[in-house]
Biopython code that builds the backbone (N, CA, C, O; Angstrom):
import numpy as np
from Bio.PDB.StructureBuilder import StructureBuilder

atoms = [
    (1, "UNK", "N", (0.826, -1.330, -0.036)),
    (1, "UNK", "CA", (-0.090, -0.269, -0.183)),
    (1, "UNK", "C", (0.866, 1.492, 0.250)),
    (1, "UNK", "O", (1.526, 1.762, 1.253)),
    (2, "UNK", "N", (0.491, 2.533, -1.212)),
    (2, "UNK", "CA", (1.406, 3.493, -0.875)),
    (2, "UNK", "C", (0.778, 4.566, -0.060)),
    (2, "UNK", "O", (-0.394, 4.759, 0.266)),
    (3, "UNK", "N", (2.039, 5.303, 0.212)),
    (3, "UNK", "CA", (1.358, 6.764, 1.688)),
    (3, "UNK", "C", (0.462, 7.060, 0.989)),
    (3, "UNK", "O", (-0.387, 6.954, 1.874)),
    (4, "UNK", "N", (-0.267, 7.433, -0.112)),
    (4, "UNK", "CA", (-1.663, 8.022, -0.713)),
    (4, "UNK", "C", (-2.550, 7.135, -0.441)),
    (4, "UNK", "O", (-3.693, 7.569, -0.292)),
    (5, "UNK", "N", (-2.367, 5.879, -0.314)),
    (5, "UNK", "CA", (-4.288, 5.447, -0.520)),
    (5, "UNK", "C", (-3.945, 4.642, 1.069)),
    (5, "UNK", "O", (-4.724, 3.798, 1.513)),
    (6, "UNK", "N", (-2.727, 5.036, 1.779)),
    (6, "UNK", "CA", (-3.294, 4.355, 3.176)),
    (6, "UNK", "C", (-3.792, 6.232, 4.122)),
    (6, "UNK", "O", (-4.259, 6.277, 5.259)),
    (7, "UNK", "N", (-3.545, 7.335, 3.358)),
    (7, "UNK", "CA", (-4.003, 8.486, 3.784)),
    (7, "UNK", "C", (-5.797, 8.477, 3.202)),
    (7, "UNK", "O", (-6.802, 8.655, 3.890)),
    (8, "UNK", "N", (-5.698, 8.210, 1.741)),
    (8, "UNK", "CA", (-7.737, 8.147, 1.882)),
    (8, "UNK", "C", (-8.100, 7.405, 1.989)),
    (8, "UNK", "O", (-9.264, 7.405, 1.586)),
    (9, "UNK", "N", (-7.559, 5.921, 2.643)),
    (9, "UNK", "CA", (-8.178, 4.840, 3.606)),
    (9, "UNK", "C", (-8.032, 5.497, 5.038)),
    (9, "UNK", "O", (-8.914, 4.914, 5.669)),
    (10, "UNK", "N", (-7.468, 6.311, 5.842)),
    (10, "UNK", "CA", (-7.817, 7.115, 6.881)),
    (10, "UNK", "C", (-8.669, 7.775, 6.860)),
    (10, "UNK", "O", (-9.594, 7.656, 7.663)),
    (11, "UNK", "N", (-8.617, 8.954, 5.658)),
    (11, "UNK", "CA", (-9.715, 9.707, 5.548)),
    (11, "UNK", "C", (-11.140, 9.214, 5.489)),
    (11, "UNK", "O", (-12.044, 9.762, 6.119)),
    (12, "UNK", "N", (-11.330, 8.058, 4.638)),
    (12, "UNK", "CA", (-12.422, 7.259, 4.414)),
    (12, "UNK", "C", (-13.036, 7.016, 5.706)),
    (12, "UNK", "O", (-14.222, 7.037, 6.035)),
    (13, "UNK", "N", (-12.042, 6.794, 6.332)),
    (13, "UNK", "CA", (-12.498, 5.784, 7.887)),
    (13, "UNK", "C", (-12.943, 7.011, 8.400)),
    (13, "UNK", "O", (-14.157, 7.114, 8.222)),
    (14, "UNK", "N", (-12.374, 8.140, 9.058)),
    (14, "UNK", "CA", (-12.726, 9.067, 9.483)),
    (14, "UNK", "C", (-14.188, 9.759, 9.551)),
    (14, "UNK", "O", (-14.959, 9.853, 10.506)),
    (15, "UNK", "N", (-14.316, 10.235, 8.143)),
    (15, "UNK", "CA", (-15.819, 10.608, 7.603)),
    (15, "UNK", "C", (-17.044, 9.131, 7.779)),
    (15, "UNK", "O", (-18.244, 9.399, 7.847)),
    (16, "UNK", "N", (-16.766, 8.248, 7.813)),
    (16, "UNK", "CA", (-17.597, 7.012, 8.389)),
    (16, "UNK", "C", (-17.496, 7.143, 9.565)),
    (16, "UNK", "O", (-18.577, 7.538, 10.001)),
    (17, "UNK", "N", (-16.715, 7.015, 10.398)),
    (17, "UNK", "CA", (-16.785, 7.640, 12.207)),
    (17, "UNK", "C", (-17.266, 8.947, 12.136)),
    (17, "UNK", "O", (-18.074, 8.944, 13.065)),
    (18, "UNK", "N", (-17.292, 9.763, 11.777)),
    (18, "UNK", "CA", (-18.211, 11.130, 11.728)),
    (18, "UNK", "C", (-19.952, 10.801, 11.428)),
    (18, "UNK", "O", (-20.957, 11.103, 12.072)),
    (19, "UNK", "N", (-19.741, 10.004, 10.078)),
    (19, "UNK", "CA", (-21.565, 9.925, 9.487)),
    (19, "UNK", "C", (-21.771, 9.108, 11.150)),
    (19, "UNK", "O", (-22.364, 9.572, 12.123)),
    (20, "UNK", "N", (-21.191, 8.023, 11.054)),
    (20, "UNK", "CA", (-21.453, 6.913, 11.843)),
    (20, "UNK", "C", (-22.138, 7.534, 13.414)),
    (20, "UNK", "O", (-23.187, 7.205, 13.968)),
    (21, "UNK", "N", (-21.121, 8.509, 13.827)),
    (21, "UNK", "CA", (-21.146, 9.340, 15.384)),
    (21, "UNK", "C", (-22.586, 10.021, 14.979)),
    (21, "UNK", "O", (-23.638, 9.613, 15.473)),
    (22, "UNK", "N", (-22.535, 10.987, 14.131)),
    (22, "UNK", "CA", (-23.691, 11.797, 13.356)),
    (22, "UNK", "C", (-25.155, 10.898, 13.855)),
    (22, "UNK", "O", (-25.807, 11.336, 14.802)),
    (23, "UNK", "N", (-25.454, 10.021, 13.359)),
    (23, "UNK", "CA", (-26.132, 9.175, 13.268)),
    (23, "UNK", "C", (-26.551, 8.364, 14.757)),
    (23, "UNK", "O", (-27.647, 7.814, 14.862)),
    (24, "UNK", "N", (-26.105, 8.365, 15.255)),
    (24, "UNK", "CA", (-25.440, 7.866, 16.679)),
    (24, "UNK", "C", (-26.420, 8.980, 17.326)),
    (24, "UNK", "O", (-27.514, 8.686, 17.808)),
    (25, "UNK", "N", (-25.766, 10.622, 17.268)),
    (25, "UNK", "CA", (-26.426, 11.248, 18.136)),
    (25, "UNK", "C", (-27.860, 11.388, 17.640)),
    (25, "UNK", "O", (-28.763, 11.581, 18.454)),
    (26, "UNK", "N", (-28.192, 11.265, 15.844)),
    (26, "UNK", "CA", (-29.292, 11.879, 16.074)),
    (26, "UNK", "C", (-30.564, 10.872, 16.244)),
    (26, "UNK", "O", (-31.741, 11.205, 16.105)),
    (27, "UNK", "N", (-30.077, 9.558, 16.577)),
    (27, "UNK", "CA", (-30.508, 8.567, 16.851)),
    (27, "UNK", "C", (-30.784, 8.501, 18.727)),
    (27, "UNK", "O", (-31.657, 7.833, 19.282)),
    (28, "UNK", "N", (-29.887, 9.288, 19.321)),
    (28, "UNK", "CA", (-30.089, 9.513, 20.595)),
    (28, "UNK", "C", (-31.127, 10.325, 21.117)),
    (28, "UNK", "O", (-32.033, 10.180, 21.938)),
    (29, "UNK", "N", (-30.523, 11.610, 20.063)),
    (29, "UNK", "CA", (-31.823, 12.592, 20.324)),
    (29, "UNK", "C", (-32.731, 12.426, 20.753)),
    (29, "UNK", "O", (-33.250, 12.674, 21.841)),
    (30, "UNK", "N", (-33.265, 11.531, 19.043)),
    (30, "UNK", "CA", (-34.762, 11.222, 18.472)),
    (30, "UNK", "C", (-35.480, 10.294, 19.787)),
    (30, "UNK", "O", (-36.648, 10.441, 20.148)),
    (31, "UNK", "N", (-34.373, 9.196, 20.477)),
    (31, "UNK", "CA", (-35.052, 8.502, 21.547)),
    (31, "UNK", "C", (-35.441, 9.644, 22.667)),
    (31, "UNK", "O", (-36.522, 9.694, 23.253)),
    (32, "UNK", "N", (-34.441, 10.467, 22.826)),
    (32, "UNK", "CA", (-34.773, 10.993, 24.227)),
    (32, "UNK", "C", (-36.189, 12.118, 23.888)),
    (32, "UNK", "O", (-36.997, 12.359, 24.785)),
    (33, "UNK", "N", (-36.295, 12.593, 22.801)),
    (33, "UNK", "CA", (-37.549, 13.418, 22.276)),
    (33, "UNK", "C", (-38.634, 12.431, 22.765)),
    (33, "UNK", "O", (-39.404, 12.643, 23.701)),
    (34, "UNK", "N", (-38.583, 11.357, 22.021)),
    (34, "UNK", "CA", (-39.568, 10.432, 22.350)),
    (34, "UNK", "C", (-40.140, 10.188, 23.470)),
    (34, "UNK", "O", (-41.350, 10.242, 23.692)),
    (35, "UNK", "N", (-39.072, 9.841, 24.401)),
    (35, "UNK", "CA", (-39.226, 9.574, 26.075)),
    (35, "UNK", "C", (-39.627, 10.524, 26.831)),
    (35, "UNK", "O", (-40.197, 10.366, 27.910)),
    (36, "UNK", "N", (-39.235, 12.020, 26.088)),
    (36, "UNK", "CA", (-39.955, 13.331, 26.864)),
    (36, "UNK", "C", (-41.235, 13.478, 26.120)),
    (36, "UNK", "O", (-41.899, 14.479, 26.390)),
    (37, "UNK", "N", (-41.679, 12.676, 25.256)),
    (37, "UNK", "CA", (-43.129, 13.120, 24.383)),
    (37, "UNK", "C", (-43.884, 12.165, 25.466)),
    (37, "UNK", "O", (-44.954, 12.494, 25.979)),
    (38, "UNK", "N", (-43.413, 11.315, 25.667)),
    (38, "UNK", "CA", (-43.974, 10.046, 26.434)),
    (38, "UNK", "C", (-44.348, 10.766, 28.120)),
    (38, "UNK", "O", (-45.447, 10.893, 28.659)),
    (39, "UNK", "N", (-43.294, 11.055, 28.514)),
    (39, "UNK", "CA", (-43.640, 11.825, 30.079)),
    (39, "UNK", "C", (-44.157, 12.725, 29.935)),
    (39, "UNK", "O", (-44.302, 13.255, 31.037)),
    (40, "UNK", "N", (-44.870, 13.697, 28.639)),
    (40, "UNK", "CA", (-45.543, 15.085, 28.715)),
    (40, "UNK", "C", (-46.959, 14.364, 28.912)),
    (40, "UNK", "O", (-47.706, 14.646, 29.849)),
    (41, "UNK", "N", (-47.251, 13.417, 27.947)),
    (41, "UNK", "CA", (-48.910, 12.812, 27.450)),
    (41, "UNK", "C", (-49.397, 12.112, 28.594)),
    (41, "UNK", "O", (-50.607, 11.910, 28.702)),
    (42, "UNK", "N", (-48.341, 11.597, 29.726)),
    (42, "UNK", "CA", (-48.411, 10.951, 30.961)),
    (42, "UNK", "C", (-48.550, 11.646, 31.685)),
    (42, "UNK", "O", (-48.963, 11.340, 32.804)),
    (43, "UNK", "N", (-48.253, 12.873, 31.324)),
    (43, "UNK", "CA", (-48.393, 13.930, 32.750)),
    (43, "UNK", "C", (-49.688, 14.940, 32.452)),
    (43, "UNK", "O", (-50.044, 15.847, 33.205)),
    (44, "UNK", "N", (-50.294, 14.591, 31.225)),
    (44, "UNK", "CA", (-51.333, 15.568, 30.467)),
    (44, "UNK", "C", (-52.552, 14.624, 31.018)),
    (44, "UNK", "O", (-53.538, 15.098, 31.583)),
    (45, "UNK", "N", (-52.343, 13.132, 30.765)),
    (45, "UNK", "CA", (-53.403, 12.539, 31.624)),
    (45, "UNK", "C", (-53.795, 12.282, 32.642)),
    (45, "UNK", "O", (-54.854, 11.793, 33.036)),
    (46, "UNK", "N", (-53.022, 12.578, 33.058)),
    (46, "UNK", "CA", (-53.299, 12.031, 34.942)),
    (46, "UNK", "C", (-53.489, 13.447, 35.479)),
    (46, "UNK", "O", (-54.102, 13.635, 36.530)),
    (47, "UNK", "N", (-52.817, 14.723, 34.562)),
    (47, "UNK", "CA", (-53.388, 16.126, 35.449)),
    (47, "UNK", "C", (-55.284, 16.063, 34.687)),
    (47, "UNK", "O", (-56.268, 16.673, 35.105)),
    (48, "UNK", "N", (-55.186, 15.093, 33.494)),
    (48, "UNK", "CA", (-56.716, 15.667, 32.887)),
    (48, "UNK", "C", (-57.464, 14.649, 34.012)),
    (48, "UNK", "O", (-58.577, 14.970, 34.427)),
    (49, "UNK", "N", (-57.044, 13.847, 34.322)),
    (49, "UNK", "CA", (-58.058, 12.741, 35.271)),
    (49, "UNK", "C", (-58.224, 13.607, 36.469)),
    (49, "UNK", "O", (-59.343, 13.879, 36.902)),
    (50, "UNK", "N", (-56.898, 14.135, 37.121)),
    (50, "UNK", "CA", (-57.669, 14.674, 38.292)),
    (50, "UNK", "C", (-58.628, 15.624, 38.615)),
    (50, "UNK", "O", (-59.482, 15.717, 39.497)),
    (51, "UNK", "N", (-58.248, 16.351, 37.615)),
    (51, "UNK", "CA", (-59.039, 17.305, 37.099)),
    (51, "UNK", "C", (-60.415, 17.366, 36.999)),
    (51, "UNK", "O", (-61.183, 18.240, 37.403)),
    (52, "UNK", "N", (-60.813, 15.507, 35.941)),
    (52, "UNK", "CA", (-62.383, 15.624, 35.983)),
    (52, "UNK", "C", (-62.895, 15.004, 37.255)),
    (52, "UNK", "O", (-64.064, 15.041, 37.640)),
    (53, "UNK", "N", (-61.646, 14.300, 38.001)),
    (53, "UNK", "CA", (-61.996, 13.657, 39.759)),
    (53, "UNK", "C", (-62.724, 14.589, 40.695)),
    (53, "UNK", "O", (-63.657, 14.395, 41.475)),
    (54, "UNK", "N", (-61.708, 16.129, 40.248)),
    (54, "UNK", "CA", (-61.894, 17.343, 41.289)),
    (54, "UNK", "C", (-63.093, 18.095, 41.069)),
    (54, "UNK", "O", (-63.724, 18.686, 41.945)),
    (55, "UNK", "N", (-63.451, 18.027, 39.498)),
    (55, "UNK", "CA", (-64.761, 18.393, 39.110)),
    (55, "UNK", "C", (-65.785, 17.524, 39.488)),
    (55, "UNK", "O", (-66.822, 18.098, 39.818)),
    (56, "UNK", "N", (-65.793, 16.398, 39.532)),
    (56, "UNK", "CA", (-66.727, 15.292, 40.261)),
    (56, "UNK", "C", (-67.035, 15.601, 41.434)),
    (56, "UNK", "O", (-68.206, 15.403, 41.755)),
    (57, "UNK", "N", (-65.989, 16.249, 42.563)),
    (57, "UNK", "CA", (-65.983, 15.534, 43.704)),
    (57, "UNK", "C", (-66.940, 17.188, 44.124)),
    (57, "UNK", "O", (-67.842, 17.202, 44.962)),
    (58, "UNK", "N", (-66.508, 18.390, 43.376)),
    (58, "UNK", "CA", (-66.570, 19.543, 43.604)),
    (58, "UNK", "C", (-68.241, 19.378, 43.001)),
    (58, "UNK", "O", (-68.964, 19.669, 43.954)),
    (59, "UNK", "N", (-68.830, 19.132, 42.163)),
    (59, "UNK", "CA", (-70.314, 18.736, 41.884)),
    (59, "UNK", "C", (-71.000, 17.972, 42.964)),
    (59, "UNK", "O", (-72.207, 18.157, 43.124)),
    (60, "UNK", "N", (-70.200, 16.934, 43.897)),
    (60, "UNK", "CA", (-70.926, 16.126, 44.679)),
    (60, "UNK", "C", (-71.141, 16.863, 45.908)),
    (60, "UNK", "O", (-72.302, 16.899, 46.317)),
    (61, "UNK", "N", (-69.985, 17.629, 46.766)),
    (61, "UNK", "CA", (-69.951, 18.473, 47.477)),
    (61, "UNK", "C", (-70.945, 19.331, 47.486)),
    (61, "UNK", "O", (-71.748, 19.368, 48.418)),
    (62, "UNK", "N", (-71.034, 20.434, 46.040)),
    (62, "UNK", "CA", (-72.545, 21.374, 45.938)),
    (62, "UNK", "C", (-73.861, 20.743, 46.111)),
    (62, "UNK", "O", (-74.904, 21.250, 46.522)),
    (63, "UNK", "N", (-73.573, 19.303, 45.643)),
    (63, "UNK", "CA", (-75.322, 18.674, 45.973)),
    (63, "UNK", "C", (-75.424, 18.511, 47.270)),
    (63, "UNK", "O", (-76.291, 19.204, 47.802)),
    (64, "UNK", "N", (-74.481, 17.434, 48.323)),
    (64, "UNK", "CA", (-74.512, 17.866, 49.732)),
    (64, "UNK", "C", (-74.789, 18.600, 50.268)),
    (64, "UNK", "O", (-75.561, 18.376, 51.199)),
    (65, "UNK", "N", (-74.268, 20.105, 49.974)),
    (65, "UNK", "CA", (-74.509, 21.121, 50.485)),
    (65, "UNK", "C", (-75.970, 21.955, 50.579)),
    (65, "UNK", "O", (-76.543, 22.304, 51.612)),
    (66, "UNK", "N", (-76.307, 22.121, 49.485)),
    (66, "UNK", "CA", (-77.668, 22.156, 48.933)),
    (66, "UNK", "C", (-78.427, 21.289, 49.599)),
    (66, "UNK", "O", (-79.255, 21.853, 50.314)),
    (67, "UNK", "N", (-78.453, 20.062, 49.631)),
    (67, "UNK", "CA", (-79.290, 18.690, 50.485)),
    (67, "UNK", "C", (-79.500, 19.286, 52.207)),
    (67, "UNK", "O", (-80.478, 19.386, 52.949)),
    (68, "UNK", "N", (-78.366, 19.526, 52.314)),
    (68, "UNK", "CA", (-78.354, 20.260, 53.750)),
    (68, "UNK", "C", (-78.857, 21.389, 54.025)),
    (68, "UNK", "O", (-79.611, 21.552, 54.984)),
    (69, "UNK", "N", (-78.513, 22.303, 53.234)),
    (69, "UNK", "CA", (-79.182, 23.461, 53.264)),
    (69, "UNK", "C", (-80.728, 23.243, 53.093)),
    (69, "UNK", "O", (-81.392, 23.735, 54.005)),
    (70, "UNK", "N", (-81.381, 22.649, 52.176)),
    (70, "UNK", "CA", (-82.708, 22.600, 52.178)),
    (70, "UNK", "C", (-83.534, 21.481, 53.307)),
    (70, "UNK", "O", (-84.758, 21.602, 53.360)),
    (71, "UNK", "N", (-83.068, 20.724, 53.935)),
    (71, "UNK", "CA", (-83.328, 20.047, 54.839)),
    (71, "UNK", "C", (-83.265, 21.061, 55.966)),
    (71, "UNK", "O", (-84.318, 21.562, 56.362)),
    (72, "UNK", "N", (-82.356, 21.326, 56.393)),
    (72, "UNK", "CA", (-82.145, 23.033, 57.717)),
    (72, "UNK", "C", (-83.670, 23.883, 57.349)),
    (72, "UNK", "O", (-84.723, 23.899, 57.987)),
    (73, "UNK", "N", (-83.259, 24.618, 55.939)),
    (73, "UNK", "CA", (-84.630, 24.943, 56.003)),
    (73, "UNK", "C", (-85.969, 24.849, 56.085)),
    (73, "UNK", "O", (-86.838, 25.652, 56.426)),
    (74, "UNK", "N", (-85.991, 23.728, 55.715)),
    (74, "UNK", "CA", (-87.243, 22.810, 56.221)),
    (74, "UNK", "C", (-87.667, 22.808, 57.445)),
    (74, "UNK", "O", (-88.785, 23.033, 57.908)),
    (75, "UNK", "N", (-86.138, 22.383, 58.199)),
    (75, "UNK", "CA", (-86.805, 22.017, 59.861)),
    (75, "UNK", "C", (-86.671, 23.839, 60.646)),
    (75, "UNK", "O", (-87.410, 24.161, 61.576)),
    (76, "UNK", "N", (-85.981, 24.477, 60.255)),
    (76, "UNK", "CA", (-86.598, 25.620, 60.122)),
    (76, "UNK", "C", (-87.965, 26.297, 60.313)),
    (76, "UNK", "O", (-88.376, 26.887, 61.312)),
    (77, "UNK", "N", (-88.577, 26.084, 59.142)),
    (77, "UNK", "CA", (-89.902, 26.120, 59.085)),
    (77, "UNK", "C", (-90.976, 25.229, 59.626)),
    (77, "UNK", "O", (-92.166, 25.347, 59.332)),
    (78, "UNK", "N", (-90.611, 24.567, 60.221)),
    (78, "UNK", "CA", (-91.559, 23.628, 61.128)),
    (78, "UNK", "C", (-91.309, 23.956, 62.464)),
    (78, "UNK", "O", (-92.250, 23.787, 63.239)),
    (79, "UNK", "N", (-90.325, 24.357, 62.881)),
    (79, "UNK", "CA", (-89.964, 25.184, 64.025)),
    (79, "UNK", "C", (-90.751, 26.707, 63.950)),
    (79, "UNK", "O", (-91.578, 26.984, 64.820)),
    (80, "UNK", "N", (-90.514, 27.431, 63.124)),
    (80, "UNK", "CA", (-91.116, 28.304, 62.876)),
    (80, "UNK", "C", (-92.422, 28.418, 63.521)),
    (80, "UNK", "O", (-92.769, 29.022, 64.535)),
    (81, "UNK", "N", (-93.308, 27.411, 62.367)),
    (81, "UNK", "CA", (-94.359, 27.241, 62.539)),
    (81, "UNK", "C", (-95.232, 26.893, 63.471)),
    (81, "UNK", "O", (-96.451, 27.061, 63.452)),
    (82, "UNK", "N", (-94.343, 26.230, 64.574)),
    (82, "UNK", "CA", (-94.747, 25.929, 65.728)),
    (82, "UNK", "C", (-94.426, 26.717, 66.709)),
    (82, "UNK", "O", (-94.881, 26.435, 67.817)),
    (83, "UNK", "N", (-93.736, 27.664, 66.590)),
    (83, "UNK", "CA", (-92.847, 28.835, 68.129)),
    (83, "UNK", "C", (-94.174, 29.710, 67.455)),
    (83, "UNK", "O", (-94.700, 30.009, 66.383)),
    (84, "UNK", "N", (-94.319, 29.925, 69.350)),
    (84, "UNK", "CA", (-95.225, 31.226, 69.089)),
    (84, "UNK", "C", (-94.977, 32.161, 69.067)),
    (84, "UNK", "O", (-93.824, 32.300, 69.474)),
    (85, "UNK", "N", (-95.571, 33.326, 68.707)),
    (85, "UNK", "CA", (-95.827, 34.940, 67.834)),
    (85, "UNK", "C", (-94.674, 35.401, 68.934)),
    (85, "UNK", "O", (-94.703, 35.075, 70.120)),
    (86, "UNK", "N", (-93.732, 36.159, 68.362)),
    (86, "UNK", "CA", (-93.803, 36.318, 69.404)),
    (86, "UNK", "C", (-93.199, 38.588, 68.549)),
    (86, "UNK", "O", (-92.592, 38.827, 67.505)),
    (87, "UNK", "N", (-93.654, 39.445, 69.425)),
    (87, "UNK", "CA", (-93.559, 40.543, 68.748)),
    (87, "UNK", "C", (-91.907, 41.548, 68.434)),
    (87, "UNK", "O", (-90.790, 41.562, 68.952)),
    (88, "UNK", "N", (-92.587, 42.270, 67.318)),
    (88, "UNK", "CA", (-91.150, 42.739, 66.665)),
    (88, "UNK", "C", (-90.279, 43.162, 67.685)),
    (88, "UNK", "O", (-89.053, 43.093, 67.593)),
    (89, "UNK", "N", (-90.876, 43.584, 68.626)),
    (89, "UNK", "CA", (-89.830, 44.811, 68.788)),
    (89, "UNK", "C", (-88.908, 43.652, 69.831)),
    (89, "UNK", "O", (-87.777, 44.136, 69.875)),
    (90, "UNK", "N", (-88.921, 42.525, 70.558)),
    (90, "UNK", "CA", (-88.432, 41.346, 71.365)),
    (90, "UNK", "C", (-87.786, 41.197, 70.498)),
    (90, "UNK", "O", (-86.668, 41.026, 70.985)),
    (91, "UNK", "N", (-87.704, 41.133, 69.319)),
    (91, "UNK", "CA", (-86.318, 40.608, 68.255)),
    (91, "UNK", "C", (-85.492, 41.590, 68.120)),
    (91, "UNK", "O", (-84.564, 41.267, 67.379)),
    (92, "UNK", "N", (-85.416, 42.666, 68.514)),
    (92, "UNK", "CA", (-84.544, 43.722, 67.579)),
    (92, "UNK", "C", (-83.469, 43.793, 68.555)),
    (92, "UNK", "O", (-83.572, 43.534, 69.753)),
    (93, "UNK", "N", (-82.054, 44.303, 67.707)),
    (93, "UNK", "CA", (-80.691, 44.110, 68.326)),
    (93, "UNK", "C", (-80.568, 45.268, 68.750)),
    (93, "UNK", "O", (-80.716, 46.221, 67.984)),
    (94, "UNK", "N", (-80.282, 45.425, 70.012)),
    (94, "UNK", "CA", (-79.259, 46.720, 70.430)),
    (94, "UNK", "C", (-78.170, 46.421, 70.573)),
    (94, "UNK", "O", (-77.816, 45.332, 71.023)),
    (95, "UNK", "N", (-77.269, 47.511, 70.146)),
    (95, "UNK", "CA", (-76.148, 48.100, 69.723)),
    (95, "UNK", "C", (-75.606, 48.843, 70.833)),
    (95, "UNK", "O", (-76.268, 49.667, 71.463)),
    (96, "UNK", "N", (-74.185, 48.503, 71.118)),
    (96, "UNK", "CA", (-73.636, 49.563, 72.453)),
    (96, "UNK", "C", (-72.252, 49.637, 71.527)),
    (96, "UNK", "O", (-71.878, 48.661, 70.878)),
    (97, "UNK", "N", (-71.632, 50.735, 71.537)),
    (97, "UNK", "CA", (-70.748, 51.695, 71.407)),
    (97, "UNK", "C", (-69.841, 51.926, 72.379)),
    (97, "UNK", "O", (-69.973, 52.559, 73.426)),
    (98, "UNK", "N", (-68.843, 51.314, 71.908)),
    (98, "UNK", "CA", (-67.808, 51.464, 74.051)),
    (98, "UNK", "C", (-66.289, 51.724, 73.326)),
    (98, "UNK", "O", (-65.723, 50.953, 72.551)),
    (99, "UNK", "N", (-65.737, 53.216, 73.876)),
    (99, "UNK", "CA", (-64.446, 53.221, 73.487)),
    (99, "UNK", "C", (-63.665, 53.231, 74.654)),
    (99, "UNK", "O", (-63.851, 54.019, 75.582)),
    (100, "UNK", "N", (-62.965, 52.540, 74.628)),
    (100, "UNK", "CA", (-61.641, 52.788, 75.847)),
    (100, "UNK", "C", (-60.427, 53.406, 76.000)),
    (100, "UNK", "O", (-60.097, 53.646, 74.838)),
    (101, "UNK", "N", (-59.747, 53.724, 76.565)),
    (101, "UNK", "CA", (-58.410, 53.964, 76.326)),
    (101, "UNK", "C", (-57.647, 53.468, 77.674)),
    (101, "UNK", "O", (-58.189, 53.571, 78.774)),
    (102, "UNK", "N", (-56.450, 52.963, 77.516)),
    (102, "UNK", "CA", (-55.754, 52.681, 78.607)),
    (102, "UNK", "C", (-54.661, 53.966, 78.860)),
    (102, "UNK", "O", (-54.077, 54.543, 77.942)),
    (103, "UNK", "N", (-54.540, 54.228, 80.043)),
    (103, "UNK", "CA", (-53.927, 55.086, 80.213)),
    (103, "UNK", "C", (-52.569, 55.048, 79.992)),
    (103, "UNK", "O", (-51.888, 54.070, 80.296)),
    (104, "UNK", "N", (-51.881, 56.607, 79.197)),
    (104, "UNK", "CA", (-50.438, 56.165, 79.170)),
    (104, "UNK", "C", (-49.581, 55.859, 80.020)),
    (104, "UNK", "O", (-49.760, 56.405, 81.109)),
    (105, "UNK", "N", (-48.591, 55.101, 79.935)),
    (105, "UNK", "CA", (-47.469, 53.901, 80.827)),
    (105, "UNK", "C", (-46.821, 55.212, 80.789)),
    (105, "UNK", "O", (-46.918, 56.124, 79.967)),
    (106, "UNK", "N", (-45.953, 55.069, 82.153)),
    (106, "UNK", "CA", (-44.637, 55.842, 82.307)),
    (106, "UNK", "C", (-43.297, 55.599, 81.564)),
    (106, "UNK", "O", (-42.417, 56.403, 81.253)),
    (107, "UNK", "N", (-43.406, 54.101, 81.345)),
    (107, "UNK", "CA", (-42.043, 53.791, 80.831)),
    (107, "UNK", "C", (-42.234, 54.105, 79.022)),
    (107, "UNK", "O", (-41.301, 54.238, 78.230)),
    (108, "UNK", "N", (-43.501, 54.157, 78.748)),
    (108, "UNK", "CA", (-43.409, 54.785, 76.959)),
    (108, "UNK", "C", (-42.934, 55.650, 76.848)),
    (108, "UNK", "O", (-43.250, 56.728, 77.351)),
    (109, "UNK", "N", (-41.607, 55.302, 75.820)),
    (109, "UNK", "CA", (-40.911, 56.222, 75.404)),
    (109, "UNK", "C", (-39.144, 56.632, 76.447)),
    (109, "UNK", "O", (-38.102, 57.267, 76.282)),
    (110, "UNK", "N", (-39.633, 55.989, 77.210)),
    (110, "UNK", "CA", (-37.865, 55.757, 77.710)),
    (110, "UNK", "C", (-36.693, 55.653, 77.444)),
    (110, "UNK", "O", (-36.614, 54.587, 76.833)),
    (111, "UNK", "N", (-36.041, 55.944, 77.491)),
    (111, "UNK", "CA", (-34.669, 55.468, 77.559)),
    (111, "UNK", "C", (-34.107, 54.043, 78.232)),
    (111, "UNK", "O", (-34.085, 53.677, 79.407)),
    (112, "UNK", "N", (-33.663, 53.391, 77.000)),
    (112, "UNK", "CA", (-33.121, 51.830, 77.194)),
    (112, "UNK", "C", (-31.667, 52.074, 77.857)),
    (112, "UNK", "O", (-30.727, 52.508, 77.191)),
    (113, "UNK", "N", (-31.573, 51.772, 79.160)),
    (113, "UNK", "CA", (-30.334, 51.205, 79.602)),
    (113, "UNK", "C", (-30.103, 49.985, 79.852)),
    (113, "UNK", "O", (-30.775, 49.138, 80.440)),
    (114, "UNK", "N", (-28.399, 49.929, 79.019)),
    (114, "UNK", "CA", (-27.816, 48.381, 79.127)),
    (114, "UNK", "C", (-26.829, 48.761, 80.126)),
    (114, "UNK", "O", (-26.064, 47.916, 80.591)),
]
sb = StructureBuilder()
sb.init_structure("model")
sb.init_model(0)
sb.init_chain("A")
sb.init_seg("    ")
for serial, (resi, resn, name, xyz) in enumerate(atoms, 1):
    if name == "N":
        sb.init_residue(resn, " ", resi, " ")
    sb.init_atom(name, np.array(xyz, "f"), 0.0, 1.0, " ", f" {name:<3s}", serial, name[0])
structure = sb.get_structure()
């Protein structure tokens, strides 16, 4: 083999190695992208499932609250109908306003000695 042929053979090998490395990098990048996409899709599915469950729970809670409110209102109506009539003046609320001020302290604003 002549030196020229050896040089050409080495250059061909280098080009082949570079192409092979680029192909490997491309495949590795595609694999990473695919794994990331699968992870994102699974995360989105899990989020959608939690959102649906949360919406269902909120609807059930609202139904229970409405049911209890209706039951308590019905109970209040029966108690009101059975209660004796009270004069409106007896039901009035009395409000008292009071302002209290503490006496000034002898120590307020005094210098601190250490």
